N, C-alpha and C positions, 0 to 999 in steps of 0.2 A: 501495500499500499505505499500511496505516495504520501506526504501531508504537505501542506503549508498550502494546499492548493495547487499545488505544482503540477503541470503535464506529465505522466509515465510516461510519455513519448514511443509508446508502442512494445515495450518492454511486457515481453508475458510473464506476468508476475504467477507462479505456479498453483494458487490457492484454488480450491474443489471450481469458487464459481467463476473463477477468470477462467478459463478454457479458451475463451474468445481473449485477442489481442487488445487490451484495454489503455484507448486512447489518453485517457482523462481520470485521475481518480483523486475525489476530494475526500481527504477526512471529516471535513468539517461540514459536508452535505448530510452526515448521517448522526443519527442523534445516539445519544450514549449514557446508559444507565450508570447511577451510583457506582464509584469503585467501590465502597464497602460492602455494596452487593456481590460485585460479580468477584470479590474473594470470598468471601461466603459461599458463592456457588461453584468455586473452584477449589477451596479447600474441602467439601463434601466430599468431590470427585478422586480428591487425593487420599481422601483417609482412605476409600474404599481400596484403593490402588496400595495404601501404607498396609493394610491386611493382608494382601494376598496378590501380589500383579501376576505372579504366572500362575496359583491358582485359577484366575478368575481370566486368564488370558484362552482365547479359543483357538483350536487349532483347526484351521477351514479346511485342511485336509481329512479329518476323522469325526467331525461334527455336521448334524444335516443342518439345513439352513432353517428350519422350524424350531430344532433347536438351539439352535443358536439365536433366534430373534429372540425364543423366551425367557435365554439368559439376558442377552442386553437389557430386554424389557424389566426384568427385575434388579437389573444392576442401576436403570434409571428411576426407577422406583425408591430405591435406598439411598440415590444421590440425592434426591426430592428431597426424603425425611432427615437425612443428617445436615441437608442444607439451613432446612428450618431450626434446626438445634445450632447449627453453630453461628446462626445470623442473632440467636439470641444470646449466647455466651459470648459474641463479637470475636471469634478465634481468626487469628489470621498468622500463617506463617512466610513472612515476606523473607525472601532470600538474599545477602549482600548486606554492603554497609552504604552510608549516605555520601558517598564521595563520587556520587554519580558525575561530576564536573571535572571531576581531575582529568589532566590532558598529559597524555602519553606522548613522548615523542617517536612519530614516525615519519621513515620517510616515503613519501605517494611520489607513485609512477602511474602516469595514465595509460589504458590499453585499449588503442583504437584498431582493430583488423582492417588494414590497409586495402583494401579491396575497391572498383570502382561503384561508385552507387550505394557505399553503404550508409547506414542512416544511422545508426545506434550501436553500440558494442556494451554487453555488461559479460562480466566477471562472478561464477558462480562456486568454482572449486577450484583445491589447488592441491598436490598432494607433496610428499617430501623431497623429492626430485627438482621442484618447482616447477610442475607441468601444471597449466592454468588451464581450463575449460569455463564455456561459457556462450551466450547465444550471439549472433551479430544480424542485422535487418538491412538486407536492399528495398525500401519500400516495406510494402504490407509483405513482404517473404521473409519467415526466418530460418536461421540455420543456426547448427549446432558448430561448435571450434573448437581444436585443440591446440592450444601455445608453445610450443616445446622448442626448445634450443633456438628462439627467436622464428620460428618456421609456424608460421598457421596452417594447420588442418582442417577445411571445411567435414562437418558430420551432418549427414541427412540418413534419417531412417530411410530404410529402402518402403517401408508403407507410410510414409507421411506425405501430408499435405502442400507442405511447406512451410510447417512451424514447430520446427523441430529444434529439441534447446539439449545441449548438455550441462548436465548439473552436477557431477560428481567422480574425480578422479582418484582411484589408490597407487600404492607404490607397486603395483604389478604393470600399471597400464590402463587395470579396464575404467571403462567409462560406463554411467547409467544417467540415464536422462528421458525424455519427453516426449511424442509428438501428436498430431492430433489425427483421427480421419473421420469423414464427412458422414452426418447421420439428418436424417431427416427433423426439420425441426418440431412437427408434432411427435416426435419421437423427444427430443431434450431441445427446447427455443436455444439454445447456444447454437444448435447445426453442427455441433463434435464430440466427440467423445478424444479422452485421453488415453494414450496406451502408453508402455515406458517399454526400455532396452536396456540389454547390457551388451556392450560395443567391445571383444576381445582386442589384444592391442594389434592383431591379424589384421584389422578390419571387419571380424566377423560380427553380425547383429545377432541376437536371441532375443525373446520376448520374455518381458516380465510382466506378469496380469493377474492380479490377486482373483483366485477361481469366484464368478457367480457376480465379481464387479463392474459395472460398465466404461467405470473413470479407476485407473494405476497411474500411481504419480510415485515414481523412483525417482529421491532424493539426493544420496549418498552413497557411497560403498567404501566397506572397510578395508586395508591391509585383510586378505586372507578371504573378503567375499562376503563380509557382510552385509545387507542391503536394506537401507532404510525410507521409507514413505509414507503413503496415504492409499487409500482407496474410499471411492464413496457413489451414489447410484447416478442421480443426474447434479446438474449446475444449479437449481432449485433447492435442492435439499440437504447442502453439505453439512450443517450443522448437526443434524442429527443421525447421517448416514454416513458421516465421513469418518474414520477411524487410521491412526497407523498401525503399521506391521514394520516387522523385522524378519527379512527372507535370509535363510541362511540353509545351503544344503538342499534346496528345493521344498524347502519347508515353510510358510509362512506363520508367524505369531504375530495372532494381533492383539492391539490394545484398546480395553474394554472401555475408553471413554469417547462419547460421542464428541465431535467435530474436534478429533485431536489429528497432527500431520506428526510423523518423526519426519527429522530435517537431518540429526546429526549422530553418530555412534564412532563409539571409541573401537581401538580393535578388539580389546578383551570382549566387549558387547556388556562392559559394567555400569556405562553411561551414555544415555541416552539424552538426545534434546530436542525440542519442538515447538509449536505454537497449539493452543488450543480454543477453536471460536465456540462463546459461548451463543451469539447469535450472527448475523449478516456482519454484520459493522466493528463487533466488539471481540479482540482476539487478545490472549496473554501468554507469553514465553513459558515453558517448565523446561524441568530439569527432573528424570529419573536415572539416579543413582544406585544400585544395589537393588533396584525394586522398591525403593521410596520418590515417591513422585512430590514435586515441590513448585511451585511458582517462582520466578525469577524479574521479574517485572525490576528494570531500571526506577531508582526514585525519579520522580516527576513522569513519568511515562503513562500516559492515557489509552495505548495500545503498544501491544510488542509483540516480536516471535525471534526467537532464536535459532540459527540458521547451523551451526555447525559447532564442533567439541573436537580439539584435538585431544591426545595420548596425556598430556600434564594435566588436563581438569581446564583450557582455557576454553569460553567461550564466546564465541561472536555472532550478531544480530543487529536488530536495528529497534526503533521504536518512535511511535510519535509524539510531542512532549505536549504540553499543557500550552504552549503558544501556535501549535497546528504546524510543527516543523518537526521533519524525520531528521534523525541523527543514528548510524552506527553507533554499536558497543562491543568491548570487550570486557568479558568478566574472570576477574585472574585473582585468585586468593583473597573472592571474596570482595574486591575493588570493582568496581565499575567504571569503566573509562570511555567516555563520549568518543566517538570516531567521527570528523567531517573532513570530507577533502576541501584540503585550502583553496580558497580565492572567495573573491567577495561577488563573482558572479553565481557561484556554485548557493543553490539552493535545497539540496536534499542528497541524503550518503545512505549508503546501505550496504553493513560487513554482510557476507554471504559464505564466505570458506576461511578456514584455519590451518596451516598445515604444524607437523612435529616442532618445527624450528619458530613458529609465531608467527609467519608472513601470512596476512590477511589480504583477501580480494573481494572482491565487492561490485558498485557501479554508485557512479553519482551525477546528478543532473544540474546542468546549470543552465543558465537562460541570458544570450545574446543581447545587446542594447535595443533591438527590437521586438524581443520579449518571446522571442521562439525558444523553445526547451531542448538541450541537447545529453541525450546520455550517453557516458562512456564507463569504461571499466577500469579497475583500477587494481594494482597489488601496494602491499605497504607492511616495510619492512624498519621493523625495530631499532635504535637505539643502542646498540652493543653496551655503550660505555654505562647508559641507563640503568640498564637491565642488570650489570655486573654489578652497578652500586647498590640496586634496590635488597 
């Protein structure tokens, strides 16, 4: 989501209801409920997960759709019951310190795919070798890309219709991402379903499709091949039908919280980060660590989204503040650091990926003198002297 009334410049934000390429998204167009209510509802859900994240997880390969639906119904009823209790006692469990406005020294570099007619570039993932994946667009046609050793390689899913984006890359060079396929608008008003892929280093594509789901979004892949993402039914029902998943060795593990989306996972699988949609316009970052779930809203965040986590437990994402401006964030050892690409013309920044060394990728939106918005990718590296002094 883009805050501050800024045009998203057709960046394909891959949450469920944006399967079409959104030209402009204004957070201030959407009504937001009180923060206390949102936290109460979220803590109710996390309490369920704290009691038994693995036990409540449904294996799609072994549970019938009817039984799964009944289990999800029971979870929602339990969540609503707990929400009422938590709101009465005022229980919240925010994460991190109040140092959200601290500024860590970062060395920024823009990423722009140097091909004729490119209108935007966004970076979504980075591995330990420094290989970067993302999306670029030529007009209304979107392509994924791999940037390795200074060379760009275009990635287009064989079954896609010009809307491919590469989301994550691991140390083995495996890439995951999404593309769209057309459907009739009487099937889904968006006119497309989202499919996902795994691309091996030799260029071979294979499908990632959650069983029985119309839309599957693969977001990141860990060393060793654990894939995280989400699935949902239709573009208009994602707050109730969307769930995060972990795919490992051909088996899907479903996250039992409606509206959830897994966005990053560590190599050992013990830490997962993501975003949960409480309704169509209200979303919050979360972390699942050793099966215990926690909301990780940066201070002053109205909405937030956690996008990746590295082996050291450092988390990146973005949030929209009370002034309706979108910033990236880094959560490191309990300290939130705001990430803003430098420049007076920059109106929005999102951090989307982080590697083991702490290199961060994402994209920013600048506005020129005529008011036209431009989207660029970026990579940010740390000041090593500052890290050593910390």
